[in-house]
N, C-alpha and C positions, 0 to 999 in steps of 0.2 A: 765403363769398366773394362770392356773388351780391348779398347785401344790401349789402356794403361797396361794390361797384362801382356799385350803384344809387344809394346815398347820394352817392358821389363824383360820379357823373354829374349827379345832381340839383343838387348844390352848384355845379358848374361851369356848368350851364345857368342857374341862378339868377343867378350873377355876370354871365354874358353878357347876360341879359335886363336886369339892372339897369344895366349899362353902356350898353346901347342906349337905355334910358329916359332916363337922365341926360344922355346926349349929345344927345338930341333936344330937351331943354328949354333948356339954357343952355350957351353956349360957356365962360363963366367957371366954371360948375359943373363942366363936364367937365375944365377945366384943374385945378381943385382936386382932382378925383378922381384924375387922373394923378399929381399930386404925392403923394397919400396912399396910393396903391395900388402895390405892387411885386410882382414875381415873383422868387423865388430859384432860380437855376440852379446845380446842383452838377455838377462834373465827374465823369465815370465813370472807374473804374480802367481801365488798359490791358487791353483784351480781345482784343488781336491773337492770332490763332491761329497758333502756330508751324508752320512749313512744313518738310517733309522731302522732299528730292530724292534720288534714287538713281542711282548710276552703276555700270555693269558690263554684262556680256552679258545681254541680255533686260530691262534696266532702262530707266528713263526716258531716260538719257543714256549715250552710249558713252564719253565722256571727261570728265575732271574739269573742264577749262576750259569745256566746254559747260555743265555744271551751274552753275559759278560765274557765267557770263554770264547765266544765267536768274534769278539772285537779284535781287529788287527793290533799286533804289538805296537806300543807307543801311540795307539789310537790315531794313526795317521789320517784316517778318514773322518775324524771329528764326529764320533758316533753319539747318537741319542738313543737311549733305550726307553721305549714307551711301555708302561706296565698297565694292563687293563684290570678291572675289578676281579678279585679273587683273594684267597688266603695263601700266603707264601712263607717260607722258612727264612732263616738267617742267610746273609750273603756278605761278601767282602769285595772291595775293589782293589786289585793289586797295584803295586807302585808303578808298573810299566804301562798303565792306562790313564795318563793325565788327561784332564779336560773332558772327561766323560760326563755326560748328562743323563741322569736317570729320573724319569718323570712319571708320576702317577696320573693316570687318565680316568678319573671317576666319570660316571655317567649321571644324567639327570635323575635317573631312578635309583642310583646307588652312589651318592656323592662322597661317601667315605668308605668305599668298598675295596680299596687297595690296602689290604691288611698284611703287615709283617708280624707274624705271630709264631715265633719258634717255640718248640717244645723242649729243645736242648740245643746247647751251643758248645763249641770247642774252646776251652780257655787258651789264651795267648800267653806265651812265655817270651819275655824280652830279657836278654843278658842273664838268663837263668832265673828270672823273677816272674812269677805268675801275675798277670794283670787282669785275669778273668776274661770273659768273653762279652760279645755285644751282638745285638740283633743285626746291626749293620756296622762293619768296620771299613774305614776308608784309609788306604795307605798311599793313594795317588794324589798329586797336587792338582788343583784347579777343578776338582769334581763338583758338580752341582746336583743336589738331591732335593726334590721338591714336588709340589703339585698335589698335596693332600695325601701323602702316605699316613697311615695310622700304624705306629709301632707299639705293640701291646705285649707286655711281659708277663701277663697273667697266667699263661699256659706253660711257662718254663718249669721243668721238673727236676733239673739236675743241680740247681744252685750256682751255675757258672755264669748266669746272665748278670753282669755287673753294670752294663750300660745299654741304653737304647741305641744311640748312634754315637760313633766314636771316630775322631780324626787323630791319627797317631803315626808314629814312626817317621816323623819328618814331613808328613803331608802338609802342604801349604795352600793358602788361598782357596779353600773349599767354601761352598755355599750350601747352607741347610735352611730351607725356607718353606713355610706354609704347611708344615706337618703337625701331626699330633703324636706325642710320645707319652705313654701312660703305663702305670702298674709295674714299674721297675723296683721290685720290693723283695725279690727272692734270693739275692746274693747275701754275702756276709753283711752284718749290720754296718750301716754308714758308708758302704761302698757303692750303693746303688745310685746311678746317675742317669738322668734323662738324656742329655747331650753332653759329650765330653770332647775337649780339645787338649791334646797332649796328655802326658802322664808323669808324675813326679816319682814313680816307683823305680825308675831307672835314670841313668844320666846320659849326657851327650845328645847327638842329633836325633837319635831315635826317640827321645823323650818328648820332643817338641811337636807342635802342630799349630796351624793358624787357620782362621776362617771367619765367615760371617754367619750368624745365627739370627734369623729374622722371621717374624710373623708366625712363629710356632706356638702351639698350645702344649704345655708340659704339666703333667699333674700326677699325683699319687706316686711319688718317688720317695725312697727312704733316706737317701743321703743328700743329693743336690739336684735341683732341676737342670742347671747348667754348671759345668765345672770346666774352668780353664786351669790347667794343672801343669806345674813344672817350669823351671827356669827356661826362658826363651820362648815360651808359648805366647800367642797373641790372638785376640778375638774382638769382633764387633758384635754386640748383642743388643738387638733393638726390636721393639714392637712385639715382644713375646708376652703371652699370658702364662704365668708360672704360679701354680697353686700347690702348696704343700699339703701334707696329710694331717697337720695339726696334732691334736691329742691322740689320734689313732696311731701315731708313730711310736707309741709306747716308751716315751722317754729318750728316744734316740734323737740326737741333734740333726736338724735338717736346714738347708739353706736354699733359697730361691736361685741365687747365682753365687757361686764360690770361685774366687780367684786365689790360687795357692802358688806362691813363688818358691816354695821349697824345692831343693834338689833331693836326690835320693839319700843324701847323708844329713838331711834336715838342716842344711844351711840356707839362709834366706837368699833368694835369687831375684830375678827381675822379669816381669811380664809387661805386656802392653795391652790396653783394653779400652773399649768404649761400651758403657752399659747405659742405654738411653731408651726412654719411652716405653719401658716395660711396666706391666701391672703384676705385682708380686705380692702374694698373700699366703696365709696359712702355715707359715714356718714357725711353729711354736711348740714348746714342750707341754706347758700347762694350760694354755688358752686363757680366756678372760676371767675365769673363776679365781677369785682371790688376788687378782692383779693389783699392784705390780709384783713381778717376779724377778729374781736375780740368780738364775741357775748358773753354774760354772762347770763346763762351758755352756754356752747358750745357743739358741737358734737365731737366725736372722734372715731378713729378706735378701740383703746383699752382704757378703762376707769377704773381706780382703785380708789375707793372712800371710805373714812373713814375706812380704813383697816390697822390694825397693823400687819398683816401677821404672822401667828403663826410659820411657819418654812420656810426653803429655798424655795422661789418661783421665777419663771423666766417668763419674756416675751422675747422670744428668737426666732430668725430666721423667724420672720413674715415679710410679704411684705405689706406695708401700703401706699395706694395711693388714692387720690381724697377724702380725709377726711378733716374736719376742722383741728383738731390736729391729728397727727399720733398716739401718745400715750399720755394720760393725767393721771397723778398720783396726786390725790388731797386729802389733809388732811389725809395722811397716814404716819405712823411713824414706820419704821422697818429697821433693818440692814439685814433682810432676803430677801429683794426684789432687784432683779437684772433685769435691762432692757438691754439686750445684743444681739448683732449680728443681729439686725433688719435693714431693708431697708425702709426708709421713703422718698418718693418723690412725687411731684405733689400734695401736700396738701395745704390748703388755709387759715388756721386759724392763731393761735398765734404762734405755733411752731411744728416742726416735732416731737420732744419729749419735754414734758412740765411737770415739777415738780412744783406743786402749794401747798405751805404750807405743804411740805412733807420733812421728815428728815431721814437721814441714808440710802438713796437709792443709788445704784450704777448704773450708765449709762455707758456702756462699749462696745467698738468695734461695734458701729452702724454706718451706712452710711446714712447721712441726706443730700440730694442734690436736687437741682432744685425744691424746694418748693417756692410757692409764699406766704409763711407765714412771720410773722414779725421776726421770729428767727428760726435758725436751732434747737438748744437745748436751752431751757429756764428754769431758776430756779427763781421762785418768792417767796420771803419770806420763803426760805427753808435753812436748815442748816445741816452740817455734811454729805453732799452728796459727792459722788465721780464721776467725769466726766473724763473718762479715755479711751484713744486710739480710740476716735471717729473721723470720717471724716465728716466735714460739709463744703459743697462747693456749689457755684452757687445758693445760696438761695436769694430770693427777685427778684425785677424787677428794671428796669431803673428808675422807678418813686417811688419806695418804698425802704426804708432802712432796710435791714434785716441783723442782726448780726448772725455770725456763732454760738457763744455761748454767752448767756446773763444771767447775775445774777443780780437780782433786790432785794435789801434788805436782802441778804443772809449773813450767817456768817459761818466761819470755813469750807468752801467748798474747796475741792481739785480739781483743773482743771489741768490735767496732760497728756502729751504725745498725745495730739490731733493735728489734722491737720485741719486748718480752712482757706479756701482760696476762692478767687473769689466771695465773698459774697457782696451784694450791700450796706452793712453797715460796721461795724467793724468785725475783726476776733473774738475778745473776748471783751465783754462789761461788766464792773463791775460798778454798780450804787448803791450807798448807801450801800456798803458791808463793812464787817469788818472781818479781820483775814482770808481772803481767801488766798490760796496758789496756785500760777500759775507756774507750772514747765514744762520744756521740751516740750513745744508746738511749732508748726510751724504755723505762721499766715502770709500769703502772698497774694499779689495781691487783697486785699480787697479794696473796693471803698473808705472807710474812713481810719481808723487806724488799725494797727495790734492789739493793745490793747488800749482800752479807759477805764480809771478809773475816775469816777465822784463821788466826795464826799465820797470816800472810806477812811477807816481808818485801819491802821496796816495791809494792804494787802502786800503780799510778792510775788514779781515777779522774779522768778528764783533762790530763795535761796536753793532749793533742786535739781537744775538742770537747766541750762540755756535754754531760749527760743530763737527762731529765728523769727525776725520780718523783713520782706523784701518786697520791691516792692509794698507797700501799697500807696493808693492815697493821704493820708495826712501825717501821722506820723507813725513811728514805734510804739511808746508808747505816748499816750496823757494823761497827768495827769491834772485833772480839779478840783481844790478846794479840794484836798485830804489832809489827815493828817497822817504823819508817815508811808508813803508808801515806800517800798524798791524796786527799780529796780536794783537788786543785784544778779548776778550770783555767781559762785564759782570760786576758783582759777583754777580748772580743767575743769569747764564747764561755760564759760561766756554766758551772754545774747549776741546775735549777732544781730546787727541792720544795715541793708544796703539797698541801692537803694530805700529808701522811698522818696516820692516826696518832702517832707519838712524835718523837723528835725527827727533824730533818736528818741530823747526823747524831748517832749515839755511840759513845766510846766507852769500852768496858774491859774488865779483866786484865788490868795492868798493861794496857797498850803503851807503847813507847814511840816517841818521835813522830807523832801524827801531825800532819800539816793540813789545815783547812783554809784554803785561799781561793779567791775569785769564785765565790759561790753566791747564789741568790736564794735566800730563804723566804718562804711565805708561810705564816702560821698565825691565825687569829689569836691563838692562846700563847703565842711567843715560844712555842716549842721548837726552837731553832737547833741548838746544840745541847746535848745532854750527856751526863756521865753517871757511872755507877759509883760505888763507894771508893773506887781508886782515885777519883777526883780529876780536876781539870789539868793536873800536871802531866796527864797522858798526852796533852797537846803541846808540841814544841813551837808551833807557829800558827797564828791565825790573823790574816790581814786581807784587806780588800774584799771583804764579804759584804753583802747587802742583806739587810734584815727588814722584812715587811710584815705588817700585821693584817694584811688582806686575806 
């Protein structure tokens, strides 16, 4: 090392001496030397030493706002604020402190001892509009908040606490993880939110926010456990346990997760989200007593509203129990929304999964069972939706008729490869539909019919792959007042109808233009195709069917 430094020093000294010599001889010579000699300067990597500030009894700062005020502007030192057990008031992270980390440090004797419990908060006004206050407001991007904070709204006395934790005014890519948020119930009815990303009460960049919400416990909120609010907002919501107040909410609608694409003028907008692996329960107005219920509006485990969904978004792998609707998608139009791989059971409202006036949505590989809802999966006034590879079973009660899959007033929907069994109504119910395609489904052991089509037109049952309708309490297929409906399989994949209590296909109420082709019927009593008093003229074509007496 010594010899290297000696040589380096010698070279540098020689260059300096040479420069002095040349400079003393000739100005032109010096000019030529400047042009032919250069120095390369390389930038060094960021060597900023992260700073940690501590808050608590006997620590550097007594309050969290005091520690935040001590952070260098723009957080150039990449500060972490460690908060020790104690009870603290509300605080906010200003926009000039990006990438700040605030961590609760519980102790073994006090594992949930970092308590954010404000008695009053200052409401925020954006563009002249009050959006209420929060226990924690985050205005800076890249902020991380976690490590078992408990945010408790039970001591608020001024009614300004509208949210537990809020990411707003254009704050992006924040992370909120491992916290408990509870008792957000003292603001105006239906405004109370556990964790909120963005706000639809104003427009423009200040309305948006984005972040990751993971591993939190959120309970006893009056409005929503998690709210993604306003055009342009985005969130990843995963692994949270979200529990509503149930009937204690006194008739106010509540949602475990709500995504609202509205802008401030009530125009539908676009958000982006992933809602996955959450356990969501207790979002109900009336609870199990007297179920099923159909309040309007209703509560739900997950609620997507007026959202045209900017890019691929999923509701996937969630467990939804004890809600009115498990998933409710309303007035949303997007081919980018997929509801897949969820489990909805023990819900009490209209459906385990409900698409209301929503188009282009895919509902795939969900398990909807043992709900006392009116339907397992419901599509009301929705078009171009895909219902694929779902299992709907044992929905309804002995005193209520619950269909496995119900389409009311829809058109061009694809219902394919589903299993719908042991429901207290029909396996599949099409009412006032047009151009629906029903392929490759199995509907068995339902109390009424495997498939019921009332007043449908141009619906196709089996044209892209035969269905199986078996052991249902009334009919395999019941056609009531339909027009140009085809119960038609293919030469390689017939519709199969067997062991239904009455006819395999029953046609009634002046149906017109019915086609029954490429079907296989099995009935020991020859109850293959039946008609009411309107007679066999309701059928325009019947060919290539197979009739068995087994």
